[in-house]
N, C-alpha and C positions, 0 to 999 in steps of 0.2 A: 826633700833635697835632690832627688832624682829629677823631679819636674823642674826645679829651679835651674839645674845644670842645663837642661834642654833649652830653657828660656834664654840663658846666656848665649848659647850657640846661635839661636834664632836672631837675636838682636845684634850681636856682633857681626855676623856674616852679612846681614842687611845694612850694616854700618849705621844703625840707629836712624834710618831714614823715615820709616813708617810711610813710605811713598815709593812710587816707581823710580828706578834710577834714570836720571836725565840722559837722553840719547847723546847730546852734544857736549855735556859738561863732565862726564866721567873721565878721569885722567889716566886710567890704566887699562890696557887691553887684556882681555881674558886669555889665559893660557891653559894648557892641558890640566895643570894642577887645580886651577880655579874651576874648571869644568867638573873635575872629580868631586870637589867640595860642593858645587851646585847640585849635582846629582844626589850626593849624600844628604844635603840639606832638604831637597825636595822630597826624598823618599822617607827619611827618618826623623826629620825635625819639624818642618813647616806643617802647621795644623794639628800637631800631635801633643806637644807639651802644654800648650794652653789648655788642651782638653783634660789632661791629667790634673792640672791646677784647678780646673773648674769642678771636676769630680770631688777633689779634696775639699773645696769650698762647701759643696753640698753636704759632705760628710761632717765637717765641723759644725755647720748649722744644726744638723739633726742631733749631733752629740750634745750641743749646748741646750737645745730644746728638751731633749730627753732628761738631761741632768736636772734641769730646773723643774720639770714635771715630777721627777722622783722626790723632790723636796717640797712638792705641793704648791708650786708657783709657776707663773707663765713667764716665758723669756721673750715673747714676741716684741713687746715695747722696747725692751732693752736692746734686742737685736737690731731693731730699726735705728735706735740711737747709735749703736755700734757701727752700723753702715754709714750713718751721717759723718762720723769721725773718719771712717775709711775714705769717704768721698772727699773730705777736706784734705787729707794727706795726698790722695790721688790727684786732686786739682792742682796742688803745688807741683807735684811730679809731672803732670801733663804739660805744664808751662815749660819745663826743661826738655821733655821728650813726649811728642804727641802720640806715641804708640802705647802710652800708659794703659794698663788694664784695671787699675784699682777703681777708677770712677765707673767703669763699665760694670764691674762686679757689684759695686755698691748700688748702682741703679737697678740692675736686674735682680739683685738679691732682695729687693723690696717685695718681689712676688712670692718669695719662698714661704712666708707664714700662711699665705692663702692656700698653698698646696700641701701643707703639713698634715691635714686631716683627710686628704683625698685617698681613697682606697688604692691599693697597689695595682689592680687591674686597670683602673681609670688612669692612674699615673703613667703606666707603661703605654697606654693608648696615646696619651699626650706626648710622651717621649718619642714614640715611633713617628708620629706625625711631624714633629719638629725635626727629627733626623732625616726624614724624607723630603725636607725642604718646604714645608707648608708656608713658612714666612716668605720664602723666595717666590714661590708660586703666586701668592696673593699680591706681593709687591709688583711683580711683573704684570699681573693681570690688571692692576689698577693704573700703573704708570706706563707700561709698555717699554720700559728701559731698565738699565741696570743701576742708574744713579739719579738722585734728586738734585745733584749739584749742577750749576749752570756752566761751570768751566771744565775744560778738558783736563783729564788726569792721566793721559797717556805719556809714555817716556818722551815723546816729541813735543809735549805741551810747553809753551812759554811759562805757564804758571808753575809747573814742576821745576823748570830751570831757575826761575826766580826764587823759589823756596830753597832749592839746593844752594844758591848763592848766599842766602841769608844764613844757612847753617854753616857754610864754609867760611864766611868772613864776618858774620855778625857778632855783636856782643851778646852777653847773656840776656840783657834787657831786650835787645832786638829780636832774639830768638823767642823769648817768652811772649813778646807782643805778637809775633807772627803766629805762634801756636795758639794764642788766645783768640785771634781774629779768625783764622781759617782752620786751625787744628781740630776744634770741637765739631765743626761742620763735616770735615772729612771723616772724623771718627764715627759720627752718627750715621753717615752714609754707608760706611763700611759695615757697621753693626746692623743697621736696619734695612739697607738696600738689598739688591739682588745677591750680594755676596753673603749676607745673612749670618754673620758671626754671632750676633746676639741670640738668635733663635737656637743655635747649637749650644751656646753657653748655658742657656736656661735648661736645655735637655740634659746636659752633663751635670748641672746642679741637682736635678731631680734623680738622676742615676745615683749620685753620691748619697742622697737622702734615702733612697731605696736600699742601698747597701747597709746602712745603719739599721733600718727597720727590720731587715731580714736577719740581722745578727751575724752576717758573713764576716764583717771586719773584726768582730769581737773574738773570733776563733778561726784564724786563717788555716791553722794546721788541720783542723777537722774538715775544712772545706777545700783541702788540697785537690781532691778529685774534680771539684767544680772549676777550680783555677786551671787545671790541666785541660779540661774539656773546653773552657773558654779560649785557651791558647790554640787548641786544635781547630776549632770552628772559625776563629777569627783569622787564622792563617789561610784557611781555605777561602774565606770571604775576600781577603786581600787579593788573592790571585784572580778571582772572578771579577771583582770591581776594577782591578787594574786593566784587564782586557776590555771591560765596558768603557773605561775612560778612553783608551786608545781608539776604540771603534767610534764612539760618539764625537770625540774631539777632531777626528779626521775629516769631519764634514764642516768644521768651523774654521774659516780662514784666519780670523783674529780672535784669540781666546778671551780677550778682555772686552770684547764687544758683545752685547746681548741684542742680536738682530731678530731672533725668533725663539719659539718655544724649545727648539733643539738645544740652544745655548743653556737654557735653564735646566733642561734634562741632563746635559753633560756635566754641569757643575754639581748636580745632586750625586752623580756617580763619584765625582771627586771627593765630596764630603763623606760618602759612604766608605770609600777606601781609607780616608783618614780616620774615621770612626773605628773601622776594623783594625787598623794598624795601631791605634791608641790602645785597643784591647790587647793586642799582641805585646806591646811594650809593658803595659801594666801587669799582665799575667806572667810574663817572662821575668820581670823584676821581682815579683812576689815569690815565684818559685826559687829564684836565686837567693833571696833573702831567707826563705824558710830552710834552705839547704845550708847556708852559712851566714847566720845572722850577725856574727862578729867579723865577717869579712868586709870587702869593700862596700856592699850595699848598706851594711850597718854603719859604716864610717861616715855616711852622708847625713846621719841623724842630726848632729849639731848644726849643719848647714841648713837643714830644713826647719829646725826649731827657730831659726832666725830668718825665716823666709822673707818677711816684710822688710827688715833692715837690709838684708843682702840684696833684695830686688832693687831697692833704691840706690844702694851702694854701687851695684853693677852699672846702673845708669850714669852715675856720677863719673865712674871710671871710663866708661865707653864714650860719653859725650865730651869729656875732657880731652881724650885722645883725638876725637874726630871733629868736634865743632870749633867754630871760630873763637869762642871764648877760652879755648884751651890750645891744643897744638894744631888744630885745623887740618887734620889728615884725611878727612872724608873724601872718598874718590881717588885717593893716592895709594891705597893699600890693596893688595890682591886678596881674593877670597881665602886662599890658602894661608895667608899671613893672619887674617882675622880668625881663622879656625884655630891656629896655634895660640893666638892671644886669648881666645876663649878658654883653652885648656889652662893657661897660666892664671887667668882671673878666677876660674873655678877652684883651682888648687889653693890659691892664696886665700880665697874666701872660706874654704873649708878649714884651713889652718887657723885663720882669724876667729872663726866661729868656735872652734874647740878651745882656743885660749880665752875668749870672752866668757863662754859658759862655764869655764872652770872658776871664774870669779863672780859671775852674776847668774841669777836664775833665768833671766829673759834677755833677749836682744833689746837695744835701747828703744826702738819704735814699738816693739811688742809690749814692753813695759808701759810706755806712755799710753798705748791703745787700751791696755787692760785697766790702768788707773782711770782713764777717761770713761770707760764703759761702766765701771762700778762706782764712780764718784768717790774713790778713796785711794789712799796710798797702798801699794802692794810691795811686799818685801822684795828688794832688788839685789843687794849685794849678799854674797855668801859669807858665812862667818870666817 
């Protein structure tokens, strides 16, 4: 639930673009309140909450594999089928919003059964290499650039302006067609190119799997000292990597251009800062939860139990407000307004989740996904 709330802020503040803001088409000028929100978004939101989601995905995989093994059966084949269903849901979602992560999780998740038997030391060796940007280094070594796409993706690009116009004025069909034609290519480039989101996602999956292996998540109270130590060291790492970012980026005139190896090196520091801050967010939240499990951290539980349904619902709400098939307000709202709208959406979804789960055992998509996974009906409505 906490991770999902962060995703709402990330998508709403970017106005569901999943692309740079067009330089000449944005209709509102940034003011001081927008700048405050932009700093907040950059420091606390961007690159952090997808990470928490990815760790949780790895945790869920390891739990399902462990439960099946305890019953004397393998879950690998059914897990792959489960990912195929997730990819189908994500494919439809990505036609509406090209920033969809479900298809990415489904594709990268196919690797997890191969890592399940890997010893912990080897697992952490792989995780560290991925966190240090191995994929980015190899990509830049082979291509000498940040992107495999032939068209310009800068804010000044005519391509970005044309894409914005489709979102602003296009019908649902026109937006879906645009996302199908160019959206998957942009997504693949962002995931596998020099920005390397896919490599980090796999690393977070493996961290989640390790957390289950070690039994840490089964008894958080007994591991409270470890959580406190994680918070302490990750806070210190944030400070170090923040200054490393400032020092390395000061030598790069355009942050979005990969002109030399220094650019690659600078973005590794950026990733390391986000990794450390993700650890800060996770450990801080866990300590708050352990202190007051019935307080506001615990109230997010129904929201999180319907994460898949709520994830798609927030897209429908956001794209209706912003895209041409709805109210078409993209580019017309300030960042501070989108921030407040995020709070409203999160609150309403929490209340809706509580109401729904008082009557049903699962969210609607969670129920369909479970039925499809096991090829049988699962009890849905409460007595």
